[in-house]
C-alpha positions as CSV (number, residue, x, y, z in Angstrom):
1,M,0.1,0.1,-0.1
2,A,0.9,3.4,-0.7
3,D,1.7,6.0,2.1
4,M,-1.6,7.5,2.3
5,N,-0.2,10.4,4.7
6,T,2.3,11.7,2.6
7,P,0.9,14.7,0.5
8,A,1.5,14.7,-3.1
9,P,1.9,17.6,-5.5
10,T,-1.0,19.6,-6.7
11,V,-1.6,18.7,-10.3
12,T,-3.0,21.1,-12.8
13,S,-5.4,19.3,-14.7
14,A,-6.3,19.7,-18.3
15,I,-3.3,21.8,-19.4
16,V,-3.5,22.6,-23.0
17,V,-0.1,22.3,-24.7
18,E,-0.4,23.6,-28.2
19,R,3.0,22.5,-30.1
20,A,2.6,22.9,-33.9
21,L,4.8,20.9,-35.8
22,P,5.3,22.2,-39.3
23,P,5.7,19.7,-42.2
24,R,9.3,18.7,-42.9
25,T,9.0,19.2,-46.7
26,A,7.2,21.4,-49.0
27,A,4.6,18.7,-49.8
28,P,1.2,19.2,-48.3
29,A,0.9,17.4,-45.0
30,P,-1.5,18.0,-41.9
31,R,0.0,19.9,-39.2
32,L,0.0,18.5,-35.8
33,V,-0.9,20.0,-32.4
34,A,-0.7,18.1,-28.8
35,T,-3.5,19.0,-26.3
36,W,-4.6,17.6,-23.1
37,A,-8.4,16.3,-23.4
38,R,-10.7,18.9,-22.1
39,D,-14.1,17.1,-22.2
40,E,-15.4,13.5,-22.6
41,A,-15.7,13.9,-26.5
42,E,-11.9,14.3,-26.8
43,V,-11.3,11.2,-24.1
44,R,-13.7,9.1,-26.5
45,A,-11.5,10.1,-29.5
46,A,-8.4,8.8,-27.5
47,Q,-10.4,5.7,-26.7
48,R,-11.3,5.2,-30.4
49,L,-7.9,5.1,-31.5
50,R,-6.7,2.9,-28.7
51,Y,-9.5,0.5,-29.6
52,Q,-8.3,0.7,-33.6
53,V,-4.7,-0.2,-32.3
54,F,-5.1,-2.5,-29.5
55,A,-8.3,-4.7,-30.7
56,E,-8.6,-4.3,-34.3
57,E,-4.7,-4.2,-35.2
58,M,-3.2,-6.2,-32.2
59,G,-6.1,-8.5,-31.4
60,A,-6.2,-7.7,-28.0
61,S,-9.3,-9.0,-25.9
62,L,-10.7,-6.1,-24.2
63,S,-13.1,-6.1,-21.4
64,P,-14.7,-2.7,-20.9
65,P,-17.4,-1.9,-18.3
66,P,-21.0,-2.5,-19.0
67,G,-22.6,0.0,-21.2
68,T,-19.5,1.0,-23.2
69,A,-19.9,2.3,-26.8
70,P,-18.8,-0.2,-29.5
71,G,-15.3,0.7,-30.9
72,L,-13.8,2.1,-27.6
73,D,-11.1,0.9,-25.3
74,V,-12.3,1.8,-21.8
75,D,-11.3,0.6,-18.4
76,A,-11.7,1.7,-14.8
77,F,-8.7,3.9,-14.6
78,D,-9.7,6.4,-17.6
79,A,-12.1,8.3,-15.4
80,H,-9.1,9.2,-13.2
81,C,-6.6,9.9,-15.8
82,E,-5.3,12.8,-17.7
83,H,-5.5,12.0,-21.6
84,L,-3.0,13.3,-23.9
85,L,-3.7,13.4,-27.6
86,V,-1.6,14.6,-30.8
87,R,-4.1,15.5,-33.8
88,T,-3.8,16.5,-37.1
89,C,-5.4,20.1,-37.8
90,E,-8.4,20.2,-39.6
91,T,-7.9,21.5,-43.4
92,A,-10.5,22.1,-46.1
93,D,-9.9,18.6,-47.3
94,A,-10.0,16.5,-44.1
95,P,-11.3,16.9,-40.6
96,A,-9.0,16.9,-37.4
97,Q,-8.1,13.3,-36.4
98,V,-6.1,12.1,-33.2
99,V,-3.2,10.1,-34.1
100,G,-1.3,9.5,-31.0
101,T,-2.2,9.2,-27.3
102,Y,-1.0,8.6,-23.7
103,R,-2.7,8.6,-20.5
104,V,-1.4,9.9,-17.3
105,L,-2.3,8.7,-13.7
106,T,-1.1,11.4,-11.2
107,P,-0.2,10.5,-7.6
108,D,-3.4,12.0,-6.2
109,A,-5.5,10.4,-8.9
110,A,-3.8,6.9,-8.0
111,R,-4.7,7.4,-4.4
112,R,-8.4,8.1,-5.2
113,M,-8.4,5.1,-7.4
114,G,-6.5,2.9,-5.0
115,G,-3.5,2.0,-7.1
116,L,-1.8,2.2,-10.4
117,Y,-3.0,0.1,-13.6
118,S,0.9,-1.5,-13.1
119,D,-0.3,-2.6,-9.5
120,T,-2.5,-5.2,-11.3
121,E,0.5,-6.7,-13.1
122,F,3.4,-6.4,-10.6
123,D,3.8,-6.2,-7.0
124,L,5.2,-2.5,-6.7
125,S,5.5,-2.4,-2.9
126,P,9.2,-1.9,-3.1
127,L,8.1,1.6,-4.8
128,N,5.7,2.8,-2.2
129,P,8.3,5.5,-0.7
130,L,8.4,6.8,-4.4
131,R,4.5,7.1,-5.0
132,P,4.2,10.8,-4.0
133,Q,6.3,11.8,-6.9
134,M,5.4,8.9,-9.2
135,A,2.9,9.3,-12.2
136,E,2.0,6.4,-14.5
137,L,2.0,6.5,-18.1
138,G,0.0,4.0,-20.2
139,R,-2.0,3.1,-23.0
140,S,0.3,4.7,-25.6
141,C,-0.3,4.2,-29.2
142,T,0.1,5.8,-32.6
143,A,-2.1,5.6,-35.7
144,P,-0.1,3.1,-38.1
145,Q,0.4,5.8,-40.9
146,W,1.9,8.2,-38.2
147,R,4.7,6.0,-36.7
148,S,7.6,7.9,-38.3
149,G,8.5,9.6,-35.0
150,A,7.1,12.9,-35.1
151,V,4.0,11.9,-33.1
152,I,6.0,10.1,-30.3
153,L,8.4,13.2,-29.8
154,M,5.3,15.6,-29.5
155,L,3.6,13.1,-27.1
156,W,7.1,12.9,-25.0
157,S,7.5,16.5,-24.9
158,S,4.1,17.3,-23.5
159,L,4.7,14.6,-20.9
160,A,7.9,16.0,-20.0
161,E,6.4,19.6,-19.7
162,F,3.2,18.1,-17.5
163,M,5.6,16.4,-15.4
164,H,8.0,19.4,-15.0
165,R,5.0,22.0,-14.4
166,N,3.4,19.8,-11.7
167,H,6.7,18.9,-9.8
168,L,6.5,15.3,-10.4
169,D,10.0,13.4,-11.0
170,L,9.1,9.8,-11.7
171,M,7.3,8.2,-14.5
172,V,6.4,4.3,-14.4
173,G,4.6,2.1,-16.6
174,C,4.3,-1.4,-18.5
175,A,6.2,-1.4,-21.8
176,S,4.7,-4.4,-24.2
177,V,6.7,-6.8,-26.2
178,P,4.6,-8.8,-28.8
179,M,4.4,-12.6,-28.2
180,G,3.6,-13.7,-31.8
181,D,6.4,-16.2,-31.6
182,G,5.3,-17.5,-28.2
183,G,7.4,-15.3,-25.7
184,H,10.9,-16.2,-26.8
185,A,11.9,-12.6,-28.0
186,A,10.5,-11.2,-24.9
187,A,12.4,-13.6,-22.7
188,S,15.6,-12.9,-24.9
189,L,15.1,-9.0,-24.6
190,W,14.6,-9.5,-20.7
191,E,17.8,-11.3,-20.7
192,Q,19.7,-8.9,-22.7
193,L,18.4,-5.9,-20.7
194,R,18.8,-7.2,-17.3
195,H,22.5,-6.9,-17.5
196,S,22.7,-3.0,-18.5
197,H,19.4,-1.4,-17.6
198,L,18.2,-3.2,-14.3
199,A,17.1,-0.7,-11.6
200,A,18.9,-1.1,-8.1
201,P,17.7,-4.2,-6.0
202,E,15.7,-1.9,-3.5
203,Q,13.6,-0.7,-6.5
204,Q,12.9,-3.9,-8.3
205,V,9.3,-5.5,-8.4
206,S,7.8,-8.9,-9.2
207,P,5.1,-9.8,-12.0
208,R,1.9,-11.4,-10.5
209,L,1.6,-13.6,-13.8
210,A,5.1,-14.1,-14.8
211,L,6.4,-14.8,-18.3
212,P,8.0,-18.2,-17.9
213,V,11.4,-17.0,-19.1
214,D,13.2,-20.0,-17.8
215,E,11.4,-22.2,-20.3
216,L,11.7,-20.0,-23.2
217,R,14.9,-19.0,-25.4
218,G,16.9,-16.3,-23.9
219,D,19.7,-16.3,-26.4
220,L,18.0,-14.6,-29.3
221,V,19.6,-11.3,-30.4
222,V,16.5,-9.1,-30.1
223,E,16.2,-5.4,-31.0
224,P,13.8,-3.6,-28.5
225,P,10.6,-2.3,-29.7
226,P,10.8,1.4,-30.7
227,L,9.1,2.8,-27.5
228,I,11.2,0.4,-25.3
229,K,14.3,1.8,-27.1
230,G,13.2,5.4,-26.7
231,Y,12.5,4.9,-23.0
232,L,16.2,3.4,-22.3
233,K,17.8,6.4,-24.4
234,C,15.9,8.8,-22.2
235,G,17.7,7.0,-19.0
236,A,14.7,4.5,-18.0
237,K,15.3,1.5,-16.0
238,L,13.9,-2.0,-16.0
239,L,12.3,-2.8,-12.8
240,G,12.2,-6.5,-13.1
241,A,11.2,-9.5,-14.9
242,P,8.4,-9.4,-17.5
243,A,4.8,-10.2,-16.7
244,W,2.5,-12.1,-19.2
245,D,-0.5,-10.4,-20.3
246,P,-2.9,-12.9,-21.9
247,D,-5.6,-10.4,-22.6
248,F,-3.4,-8.2,-24.8
249,G,-1.1,-11.0,-25.9
250,C,2.2,-9.5,-24.8
251,A,4.7,-9.6,-22.2
252,D,5.0,-6.3,-20.0
253,L,8.2,-4.9,-18.9
254,P,8.0,-2.7,-15.9
255,M,9.9,0.6,-16.4
256,M,10.8,3.8,-14.6
257,L,12.1,6.8,-15.8
258,R,13.4,9.8,-13.4
259,L,12.8,13.1,-15.3
260,S,16.1,14.3,-13.5
261,D,18.1,11.5,-15.3
262,L,17.2,12.7,-18.8
263,P,20.2,13.1,-20.8
264,D,21.2,16.7,-21.6
265,S,20.0,16.4,-25.3
266,Y,16.8,15.2,-24.5
267,R,16.4,17.9,-21.6
268,R,16.8,20.5,-24.3
269,R,14.5,18.8,-26.7
270,F,11.7,18.5,-24.2
271,L,12.1,21.1,-21.9
272,A,13.1,23.9,-23.9
273,G,12.7,27.2,-22.1
């Protein structure tokens, strides 16, 4: 259990961060803006993109609350989260479209909720002393045609600004590895990263439903998925062995990033000014 008596920072909700990104070439391309959802319709737009990526593309077995409209990825944590959107700007030829999203569960919101989503997959009790400064990132996804990097950089810039503005230093979450091969790549990735990016022993957590890494190959040379590779470049640490998420058909690696550990190059990019 988290220490409920330790005060957490006051979080400014629904901060709007307008970050226009012009096209890189002269070819006509939609401009992008990053904003925090301000109403239910914008949250639904994020949930619609999540459904398209997780259910339709990845084949996840979702279990939304009763009464959820078709085509939405919804869970009990959404109502307590801040939802970050990257969308295209409306043009004469096309309406605005959400092409990337993250959700953030702040320390205050996690207390109201009774824990983090990651608590359902891992025993996070070693992190209890850190919870007042710890926000959880989750449900990250990008539309297929927008996976060139610009969207994720906008998301990360806005996340870093949000954390800095609200005096929060730690980001935690579950980073997924596909298990189309039965889990051998995930087990091998764990074997690679545990030697180079594992957190200190006092911060290591344990999975509630562990991926059976001892029964899988651990000798494959595996390239980390882009999101995990990006986290590691930003200074993130692996908190322990992977959990198995049968609903999403993936292995989840618990990760933590301390904002103060951002390399200078990323600090200048994400926290300019």
